[in-house]
C-alpha positions in Angstrom: 14.7 -31.5 -10.3 17.9 -30.6 -8.7 18.5 -34.2 -7.6 18.2 -35.5 -11.1 20.5 -32.8 -12.5 23.1 -33.6 -9.8 22.7 -37.3 -10.5 23.1 -36.8 -14.2 26.4 -34.7 -13.7 27.7 -37.4 -11.2 27.1 -40.2 -13.8 28.7 -38.1 -16.5 31.8 -37.6 -14.2 31.9 -41.4 -13.5 31.9 -42.1 -17.3 34.7 -39.6 -17.8 36.7 -41.2 -15.1 36.3 -44.7 -16.8 37.3 -43.1 -20.2 40.4 -41.6 -18.5 41.3 -44.9 -16.8 40.9 -46.7 -20.2 43.1 -44.1 -22.0 45.7 -44.6 -19.4 45.8 -48.3 -20.2 46.0 -47.6 -24.0 48.8 -45.0 -23.4 50.7 -47.6 -21.2 50.4 -50.1 -23.9 51.5 -47.7 -26.7 54.4 -46.6 -24.5 55.7 -50.0 -23.8 55.0 -51.5 -27.3 55.3 -48.6 -29.8 57.8 -50.5 -31.9 55.0 -52.8 -32.9 53.0 -50.0 -34.4 52.7 -50.2 -38.2 54.3 -47.2 -39.8 50.9 -46.5 -41.5 49.4 -46.1 -38.1 52.1 -44.0 -36.4 50.4 -40.6 -37.0 47.1 -41.7 -35.7 48.7 -43.3 -32.6 50.9 -40.3 -32.0 47.7 -38.1 -32.2 46.2 -40.2 -29.4 49.3 -39.7 -27.3 49.2 -36.0 -27.8 45.6 -35.8 -26.9 46.2 -38.0 -23.8 49.1 -35.8 -22.6 47.2 -32.6 -23.4 44.1 -33.9 -21.5 46.3 -34.7 -18.4 48.1 -31.4 -18.5 45.4 -28.8 -19.8 42.4 -30.2 -17.8 42.3 -30.0 -14.1 40.8 -32.6 -11.7 37.4 -30.9 -11.9 37.2 -31.1 -15.7 38.0 -27.4 -16.2 40.2 -26.4 -19.1 43.2 -24.5 -17.7 44.6 -23.5 -21.0 43.9 -20.0 -22.0 41.2 -19.9 -24.6 43.4 -18.2 -27.2 46.1 -20.9 -26.8 43.5 -23.7 -26.9 42.0 -22.3 -30.1 45.4 -22.0 -31.6 46.6 -25.6 -30.9 43.2 -27.2 -31.5 40.7 -29.2 -29.5 41.5 -32.2 -27.3 39.9 -35.5 -27.8 39.5 -38.4 -25.5 39.8 -40.8 -28.4 39.2 -39.8 -32.1 37.0 -41.8 -34.2 39.6 -42.5 -36.9 41.9 -44.1 -34.1 39.0 -46.3 -32.9 38.3 -47.3 -36.6 41.9 -48.0 -37.3 42.4 -50.1 -34.2 39.1 -52.0 -34.9 40.2 -52.6 -38.6 43.8 -53.8 -37.6 42.3 -56.1 -34.9 39.9 -57.7 -37.5 42.6 -58.2 -40.0 45.0 -59.7 -37.5 42.3 -61.9 -36.1 41.4 -63.2 -39.6 45.2 -63.8 -40.3 45.7 -65.7 -37.2 42.6 -67.8 -37.7 43.9 -68.7 -41.2 47.3 -69.8 -39.9 45.5 -71.9 -37.2 43.2 -73.4 -39.7 40.1 -71.9 -38.1 37.1 -70.7 -40.2 37.0 -66.9 -40.0 34.1 -65.2 -38.1 31.6 -63.4 -40.2 
């Protein structure tokens, strides 16, 4: 049983590393191209940046929260990537893809 629990924890840690690497790439993209963000999306994208920075600052290498609980509860939870951010990016991608297909005379995907 111990090996299964250890394996599960190690697998979880690998997934977290993958998410952190992905978020680094998203952060880099936002940092280098923020001027392209639609004003309607700025608040969601800014929240992603805040969560990213907080995650890098308030969580140590072992995954332990280093922020005192009282402060953490005051400023709120940290998310790897909030669902509304994911939904908005997916929505914008779909709209932009359809627009580009229309301009290129390509029948849109359904």
